Structure formats: structure tokens, C-alpha cells
Phi, psi and omega in degrees: 000324180285328177285333176291332169272004175073026183244169175251025184276142179246104184258130181240134179273165174304137184078012172243154170210168184211154177262131172243122173262135182261115184285344177266341175250335179088011182268150178232124182251171175234131173256127183246125178281162010280132192193142174232135185215142176259121184281136171286171179293338179273001185247149183209144179286142181222160177230154184264121180269114182290341185274310177278345185059039184233156171267129185238133176292150182225167166295155186292328181281347180288144185230159177234129184274152174306149170282113188241127172242107181287187176303127183087002171245171179211160184239134171267109190251124179260146180060056179288152178288163179294142190059017174052041178277159179234159182296138186273152180290153175063041183199167175234073188291164165292147181278117181276178180286133181257149180269089178299133184089352179273165178206133180235157178249120183251109183282144178278173008273139186203147177208128177203165173276164182253141159300144177308129181093356176281154171223138186229140176228118183269127186230146173283145177300153192264111173275126187235122173278177184288347172246028178232165187206162173240149173246120179246151180237139177268110179267338176224104189291321183293313177295327181291322184280336184284317189259008187309315186280355181268006172297131184277114185227133172238114184296151175288167181298324182293319176287322178297320176297318177299320183292320182294322175297327184270359176069030176245116184255000182290150174298139184272132170303148184302312190256359185247015185302315182288327182264352181057030181267141182301308181228119177285166176288120181247141173226162180296134178080005180292143175256133178236156181246122174256111188269138183287345175291336181252329183231125174271329179215140192207132171235121186295144176279172178299131178105352183229141182224150181271133186267127182274167176274192188290338182263359182096351183282138186269324178270125180253155177270123173285174181258125181258118186256132172270179178292147185067018172240157182209164174219156185247123181247133176255126175273159181297330175279009173094347177281154187236146175234130179255130172244142178247147176276166003281125177194162169258122184252122174251134174286159168284162179307329187257006181260147173223154179285132173282133181250155174218136183287130176220123178058036176085351182244162171274114184263139178248354175228160193215151174287140171297155182276120176269130182237154171231186177298344186248018177215157183200171174233150187259115185238140177246125180281112183265346175209138182298145178203169184233130181216116181059039170088355178254140182261132182249117179282154176292133181091353178292142184250139177238147177233100190258123180240174185294343180296320185262332185205113183286318177246122182252126170251128180301153171244163178294331179276004187249138169232129183281137175262125183229145172251105184074226186265359183285119183258316188261128178264124182257154178289150176259136177276125178246102181294169181289142188077010178233170178200174183229131173293126178233122182266130174276115186292336179277322188249349179068016179275137175248136178229171180250131172263114182265147182272175000279129177196158168254103192260121175253095185290146181275110182293347174290337189226333188237142178227136177275129182234163177241156182247130183260123184265144169299146186298319176292326173293330178296312181295335173281314184291316182234076178299126176089357184264088180300327185292317176298318178299311178304313183298310179297322175301316171298321177300320185288326175295315182296325181292320174297318174302315184293326176298323183284336183260344181209164174300139184221170175238138177247155181222161183287172178064027183055036180246131191223159178283164171276177183302314183299320181294320193288321186277001193292310186288329184282352183291134180268151174286102188268144177081155182249002180189162183271120178270329179140171176236148180093176184289156178291146177254016177289134190233149168274179187240050178291164179270114179263163181253159171089188184296127186251007173281180175295142180213158174244120181263129173236130175286141180287341182263177178284132177258116183292145179295166184282136186235129176240156180237128186256121174246076189254029186295315187245018185261338192256198178295154179289124185245133174235153186231081185293145184288170172299129177077017175232156181229155178216136178262131184247127182247137173251165186289340175285353185100345178297135176232146177208146184249126177252129183254129176282161006275136179195163179241121191241125167264114182286129175295165190293333175255022177263126182226151181282153172276135184252127174265154171243113187252141180296147178230176181084171176223112003284160189291127184226172178265002182302312182228109182261150182251113174279137175206148181256354184248129183253121180282116184256349177231134175057033172299141175242128178228124182254146181204155170243126180250128175260128178212177179231140180281179181298332180264020170066038175246130186278137176228153177246124186244116173267117185245154173226105182273143173256117191244132170242150174254120185238175181113164179270353180245099176296333180301327179303330184306322189267013184290327183253125187292317183242076183294341178288321179289322180296321177290315186289322177299315173303312183288326178300316178302315180291322181290316174303315180299319181284327182290333184289349174266011187232146166286167182293318183296314182295322182291316186293329186271350182224039190282317183295315177291321184296317180288328179287321175297317181301308183282311183268344186096171177262130178278153177245184179289333185258336182241158171261179183302124183283344184072182182252117189253137179255105184296324191301316178228024176073016182267137178229131172275104176267352172200162181210137176248127179273101187280324186193144173233117183233134176266132181291319180283115191288323181299312183300317181294330177289323175301310188292321179295315183298311179303314177297328182288321173304307185301322182291322182291321179293321173303316176303311178301314178302324178290326175291316177297319177295330174291323176294320177300315179301317182302315187291319183294326182285326177293314180296319179303321180293313175310310183299316183295324178293316182300309179307315180303313183295315180299320179298331176291317179301313180298327181292320182292323180296320180296322184290320176300315181301313187295322181297317180295314180306318183291320179296317178296316175300326176294314180303313177297327181288327184295311178305316180295318178294322183297316183294320179295324179295313180302315180295320183293319180298309185300323182293317183296324180292317175299323179295318178299323175300314179294323180297316180296317175304314181298322181295321180300312181295326173297315176302320181295313179298324174303310182292326174298315178296325177292318179291327175295324179294323186285325182299321176296332183270333179244042183302322185296325184291320178303311180305325181286323186260019186297321188287328181292320185288319179301317180299318180292326179291322178301314182297319179291324180297326187288323184291328177292320176299326181297333181279099182269160182304324179299320176299316184294321178295323177299317178295321182293321179296313183297321174293319179295315181305310180301316178296317178299328173298319178294323180291318181292327180291322182281332177277345186303319181299316181290332173297319179292323177293325178274001177061041179230182178268163180296322177304314179297310182298306183297320183295321183286330180288316184257022181297128175093005172253169181294322177297328175298307180305317180297322179296324179294319185289323197254004184298322179296314184295319177297323178296316185296319187291321180296319181296315183285353178083022181275342179249136177264000000 
């Protein structure tokens, strides 16, 4: 605006100031508003560059504002004037002498212009939360001691509450809050920690400045530890300090947090190591200490598992021993039937840890190692298993590479440690302290949305249980599984031997190898190509061979045999006494069979070869015993059966003659069999005809017998009818007699009744009876005379007449039966009524009845 008017006037408003440089004298003055000044041609406005420490020209209209610090702020002023005076307003004062190199802190509220050459920095007062702190440095110990009590300090609520409880309302000095000293001992360059737990607001006094961190921040974050968290602080003297949560950890001025990169950030706090019965950590004691009454010496090694300590926090005296990046040692799952080779580092002894178990080796003394098998041994133990061969070949190549690059250990029988085992001793103890396991818990502080309290998140779906896959096929001890009926002999370097009979699962000791047999192959068995195997078939073993021999008439024969062999005895080690039991068996049996065949002619041998060979090889069976077989005392082998597969005559002419003779014999046998069959047919046909005639005659006879049976049944029926009639007649007679007797009895009863009545009447009429005695006696006498007139002859005549009448009726009924049986009536009726009164009368009257019948008097 002044230049627009073409003037050199400098007008400053309140709160503004400007530097005017005189080019002729080299002086720089300050003008403080509100103020107006006209500049000479030799004067020009300039500004002070705090970086280059030079005055640089500026335009006339450019202004500089006062250094202003409101309440809660402060100004760091460099090169203060003597007595700390500032340029006055509405003036162009003389520039006083400045204390170059000095620096003071001016707390607000304050606003002033700067002398030429002064530099000011306006800073906000430091609000410190309970988990924050400041690092201050003493840059002027005399000024710090002088102005120490002028620091602006507001105690934290926690510190104020503690002071109120103690009845002390005096302000606390900044660095002496814990010790309550008014002025601590201060030295140049000394660092102090202002903790947020003690001070909530702080403005440093003159002589003290706040040191920014690596990122330029003045207020630093302390480490807030939750439960199961810890942090490690390293001092300048090399000592470490470990703090456990829950706590807010502030470092000492000479300490810094040990950090570790986790998730791309530098983590300052770490999770405690959670241990269980199947995990542990390997610790080195780097400083002696005493814990729970036990003294631990420097250099002692510890293996801490979950059995001793479920949650592990590191100690200053502990250093973790790591192999690679692994801090926690976990147990190895060993399923049932499997095992792991374990090397004792102190004694070099290798043992087998057998499953099922969760095996946690102690790294101080135990190392899990693997065994590399020679390819030939693999083919013996696992015939046809290409996968096992490939795996062991890979281990051997890996072992060779490791041997070329690092120290290795070799073992006999082509058995070696794996990489992990070989490098075990060479592994260095890494790190000087335990930083922690698991991901870092260092967090940034973004502003989040939503509920900020504790919460429990649950998934709406089903969470499957944790699943692991065990692939321990080639990780553990060498395992063999002999099949049923097979045995294997295991030999150790100490000379110990044992035989394992399948089915079984065997874990080989580290120095244990199977004994390999070399068996003859081919038919006939030869030594040209031997078959190596570690498994001996002890039951139902089959060995085939061809035996060439000559008969007594010098005819060569070839016999193809298949032996059935068992291994017997209580000492299984004897089975492996002969390395090539196939050759041993075949040589012995060839000699025996050749010797036996030489005693037979070819014809006799050829037509009875099977029985001859079985008797020769197995022995002869008796009525009480079976064939004993051939037993070999040398190795407990017994031939219990043999199959004769083929018998061949080497001379073709002799074979042809035997075949032709056999064919002639067969033809004759066939003809005889045909003739015998014709004879059998004729005899059978005639026998059938005879049986047919006999059957027809038997049929006729059968019809006659049926007729007889029918007639007999009819006769029996008639006799039954007659018998029934007779019984009816007799019953009727008996009924009549019974009725007569009953009638007489009734009459007698009535008579007795009348007699009683008459007796009563007689008593009443005694007089009448006496008068008629004579009449009664006359009547009685007349009755007596009449009774005498009934003589016995008359009674007999009446009885005879009744019986005669009955006999006539019987004879009349029996007449058809007498005619049917072709006998007389007397015989039929007499047999029927024998023993009765009527029968006796028949005997007496039979002649008369016959005569009357003949005369026609009886119908």
C-alpha cells in the first residue's frame, strides 16, 4: 500500500514487528507496532532465517507477528537479552546485548516481539495421560536448578489423591514426585522421566527441554501390559529388566524397550509363553539367582515344561536356547506300534521310545534322530516297496550334502542322523533374552466406531473341532511287520540275536539289522542266481525241484517234485543256522532219491512212481502212525508232504514201449469190462422177467386173500349178530325173572302189612276168631290137601315145557349158521350155550330135538 503511494513508510499494527537493516552501518533495528516509520534510502526491511542464521531482505509489506503463547502454551526463546527484556511497543528501541547460545522457556500467556538474532518456538504445554511420559534433558544445570520450581506442573488425579491422603497439598517438583525432594541433583545432559501417573500437565522450566522420540513426538507412549503380557527394557549398562502385566511400564531415562518385528510393526510387548504337559522351553541360566530356596548357578541349563510352570514369564537371569526360529519344543505324537530313535547326548546311547505316547524329549540330554537305511537293506526289509527306496535315497543324498557343508557324524551299517540331529550340537544359542512367543500385541490408536466395551463374539455356524493329520510313516524308528508264518532274525552289533515270528510289528533298535539269507532259485535249484531275503517262511513252505536219476536197467528219468516244508523246534535261532536252506534240502533229497531209484526197473518205477517217491521221501505210514517225513537236525527243517508233479523218461524209445504196452493192457481191460457189462445186462434182464412173473402171481394170490378176508369179516359179522340176539334173549329172561321176584317181594310186603293189620284186627276181634276156629281149621286143611296135590312131577313137566320152547327158538335162529359152517345145530347151539342150564337140557334133549326136526315137527 505504501509502495502504491510511492512512499517508503512502514506502518505496523499492534502485534506486529519488523527488522530494519542499515546498509551503511550494518546495524539491524526492530520496530514494534503500533508504529510508523519512514525508511531512508539506505534502509531496507529484512527477516532472520533461523536455519541459515542470516538476515534476508523481504518486501516492505511483509510483516512478522509477535511470538504469542496462550494459556497452557510456552515459548522456547533462544539468545535471550540481558535481564530477559523484550522490545517495547510503539517504539524503535536500541538492540541490547544478547546472550548468544542461551535458551529460556517462557510459559504463557505471553506475547512479545523478538530482538534481531533471537529465535522463538511456540509449543503447547504437554498434556500427559496415565500411560504416557516425557523424556526431559537438562541442557543448563545452573538455570535448571534456579528455575526448577518455576516449572508449570499439574499433578495427576492419582498423585493428587495420594497427596490428599497424606495431608500434603504442596506442589510436587517435577522429577522428585516419588522421592518428594524439592530439587533433585541435576547435571548437564541428564535425562529425566516425567510420568503420566504423577503429572498430567507439564511445561519445563528454563534449563530443561523435552526430548522428542525418533519420530519427532514429544509425548511418548508407555507400555500398557495386560495379563499374560510382559515387556523387556534394556539399560545402557547392558542390564535388562522384565515387567509383567497388568501394569503401565515407564522406562528409566537410560532404558529403552526391546522391540521385535511382528506383523510389519515394532512390538514392545509380548505374550507370555503358555505351556502344557506336551511343550517346553530350553533355558540357559546366564546369572546365578535363588528362587524358592533353590540356587541356580550360572551356565546351568533348564528345560521348563507345563508340568512345572503353565505360564512362563522370562527372567533377567534366563536366556532362551533356540534352534532356528523354534522357541517352544513340542511333544511328538507316537502312535501305537511305532517308535522314535532317541539319542542320549551324554552317553551316545540310542534307544527306542515306543508308542502310544506323546513324547517330549529333554533337549538337554535327548535328541530324536532318524535312521537312513542302505538301499539293499530296504529291498530286503520291504521287498517291492519303491516308495521306501526313494525316501531313503533322498535322505542319503540330503545327508551327503549336509556332510559337505557342515560337521557330520557317521555310523556303521550305513545308518546316519538326519539334518536336524547332526546340526543339533552346532546350533548356537541365539539371543540374550526371551522376547516372547506368538504375534505382537502392539497396537496403533485409530478412532473406532461401535461398542468399545468387552464383548464375546460367537459364530452363527458350527465350528469344527481342531483336526491334525499325522504323517509318521518315515519319521520314526524303522518298523518291520513279518507276515503270518514268516520269521526274521535280528542281530545287534553286540552279538545279541533274537527271532521274531509273524504276525508281529517290530521296531528295530538303532544298531539292529536283520540276517539276510541267500536262497537258490530256478527249477532245478541252482546257485547261478540267488534270491536275498530277510524273511524265512516257517510254515507251509514250498520248494520245487527236478531230480535226474537212473533205474537199475540204466534208463534215465526226470522227476519234478514240490516239497512242503515246516521249521520246527523250540529254538527258532536254529532255523537260521543254514544260510541257503533250499540248496541244503535239494542236495540231500537228490542223493536219497537217486539212490532209491537205482534199485528199481524202469517199468516197476514208472507205474508206481508216486507211491515209491512218497515212501522214499516221507517214510511209510502204519496203522497207528502217519508218515514221519524227513527231518533235518542241522536247522530244524522237516519235509511233511511232497507233490509228484511229473515223471519223465529221457529215452523216448523206452517211453514209447511202455506207453504202447500200457495202451494194449488198457485195451484188453476195456474189452473185458465190456464183456462183463454184457453178462451183467443179461443177468439183470432175466432177473427182471422173473420178478415180473412173481409179481403177477402175487397179484392173483392177493385178490384171493382179499376175498377170503371179506368172507371172514362177513362171518364174524353174522356171529356178532347171533351173539347179540342170544344176549338179548338171555337179558329178557333175566328181566322176567327179576320182575317176578320183584312182584313176589311186593306181595310179601303187602301180605306182611295185611298180617299186621289182621293181627291188630285179631286183637280187636279175638272173640270172633275163637268162634270161627273151626271154620278156619277146615279151610287150612283144605289148602294143605290142595298143596299136596301139586307133585314134583308136575313142576318138572312145567319146567321142561318152558326149556323146550326156548330151545326150539334157539334152534330156529341157529339153523342158517349151522348151514353156513356145514355143521349140525347141536354143535353150534351147544358151543354157544355151553355151561348154562339150557345147555344141559340141550344135551338131554338133543336126540329128541333132532328127531323132531327131521320129522318136521319143528319149524
